[in-house]
Structures are given as structure tokens and as C-alpha cells.
C-alpha positions, 0 to 999 in steps of 0.5 A: 510484416511491419515489426510493429504487428509482430510485438506481442505488446500485451504479452510483453505489459504483463512483465512491466513494458508498456508500449510509448505512441511510438511502437518502438520505444517502451516504458520499463515499469520497474518493481519497488515495494514501498518505493524504498531504494538504496543510493547505489540503486539510484545511481545505477538507474540513473547510468542505465536511463543515460545509456538506454533512455533519454537520461531521465526516469519517471516516479509514479504515483504508486511509488515506482519508477519507470525509464522511457525511450528504451528500444524494443531490441534493447529491453533483454539487456536493459533487463539483465543490468536491472536484475543485477542490482535487485530492481527488476521489471514490474507489472502492468495490466490486470494483475497486484500491482507494486505494493504502495506505503508511507515510510512508517517506522523507525522513521515516522514518529507518527508511525505505529507499523514497520510499513517498509517490511509489510510491503516487502512480505505482501510483495513476496507473495502476490506481487504480478498475480494475475487478476480479471483486473488490476489490484493496488495494496496501500499500507499507512502506519497509522491514521494520518494516512499518508499511504493513502490505504481507503483509496486502495483495493486492499488498504493496510494502517497500522492503529494502537488502542490507549489504556490509562493507568489511574494510579499513573495519571496525575491529570496533567491534560497533555494528553487532552490538548494533544488529542486531535480527535477530542477523545479525551476529557480530565475527569476526577483529576484523571484522562478518560478515554472515549472510544467512540471518538478515538481512531486508535493513533496513539499520539497521546500515549507518545506525550504522557509524561508519566507514562499513565498513557500505555498500550491496551492493543495494538494491530492492523486496520484493514480496507476494502474496495477502494479505487481512484480513476474515472469513479473515485471511492472510498474503502470500507473499513472491514477489521480493526486491530488485525494481526498480520496473520490476518492481512495475509488470509483477506489478501488471499481469500479477496483475490480468490473471491475475485478472481473467481466472481468478477465480472471482464474488467469489474473492479474490485469494489463493484464486485463487493457491492454486487456480492454484498458486504455481508457475503464478500466478507462471509467468503473472506474472513470466515 
């Protein structure tokens, strides 16, 4: 019998082993939540790629790493070496994919949240969970949206609501010139925020020289139903200033509804359209 016919490619794909056009070679997709790797991991991955592949790796659009041109017979050996450096094979097909994120705190001066920590927590709980079709979760630290939450099935954004302390504000106007949304004006010698225009980025707070612009509340904005591909669509915002517990409630309940209600190969956003946003939120949030 032809060896290619004996290999269960679909089963291998579940674990991150993707057959190439040449059926004797595989690309190994790694599990890298938030795209974070140490320098030692990178060095060892290079050695593994030299030893088992063609001496190169590919950085995926979801911040993962792939090692191409690995022979089928070597998959077991490669996997053991990858596990030793805590970069095990990832997932592919109809399941939760690599959790992506921007750099977040403390590295980014614009970020409102530690995206790496949240990505790791979500990865530990949901990565690789079997579903009707793939689910992509993306995290971004602020409304600049470097992590593209609106293009993920479930997107998470760090937000902060500013508040002006009138007794401290001297009307200098630095916050006015800093705000990209035109949401702040000086009225009667004091800064006034128009919350209908504010996107909760927090930049005004960081430039106030007298600390009159403070945090009223902080949390996460949650988006659902976005994707790219052949028919791209933006996700819809469903919650502002959620706490971390609510994030996990939304993810858990969303995956449950998706698993129970989705038609074969139906994407998450299309399921929301079919059920109606109100009905979907009733199942997820309450």
C-alpha cells in the first residue's frame, strides 16, 4: 500500500502537523501564545530547523512559528525536542487557534493592559479546543488596535475611562491637543470630556502635567464575530469595561453556543447573524 494513504493527515493536522504538497514532508506549527519566545527558544528552534528541516522557519500571521520540510518519520523526534523548550506543536483545523496579541504593558507606552499575561491565561484554558470551525482570539492593549481585535472571532481591547478633577485642572489645554478624537475642550478654564467621542485610550491622562486627568474606571472591550479570509467582516462590540471574569464568561459561553448551534463549516460571525445578535447575547451574557 502507498505510504501516503496510510498516514492519517487529518489526525496529524489536529496537532499542528500540516502536510505539504509533497505528502512526505510536513510543516510543524508551534504553540506560541501572544507571539512570545525567549532568545534561547529562538536559538534552539533554529537548530531544530537546521537538523530536521531546510534551515528556516516561518512566522505566521497569528504570531506563531512554523518549521517546514520535516519528514514524516522525524515528527516524533522533533516533537520531543520542541517540548523540551516549551514550544510544543500547535493546532490547525476546526479548533481554537494560537492566541495573538500586541506587545502590551509594560513594553508599550500606549497600552492599558498586560496582553501577554491575558493571552497566556486564555491559551491555557482554551487552546486547541475542538469546534465546528476555527476560532481565532486576538488581544490588543488599547484602541490603536495593533492586535486587530475587530478581525478576530473574539477580540479583546484594553480601555480606560478618564475623569477630570476640576480642582486640579489649570486649563493648560495639553489634553486637548493630545486627543485624536476631539473629545476634550476647555470650558470656563477647565477641561471637559465629551464621552460620546471618547474611545477610552487614556492618552490624555498620560500627558496631564498636574495629574488632573485620572482613571475613573479601567477594563476590557469585547468584540465578537470578526474574520478575514474570502469574505472579511469586522467584529461587533458587545461589552465595554468588562472585567477579566467577564472575558472568560464570554469566551466559555460563546464556544458552547458555537459548538451546539453552528452548522457544518459555519463561521462564528455567520452563526451570530443567523441567530440574531440579541439572541446570541442572551445566551452568552445572561
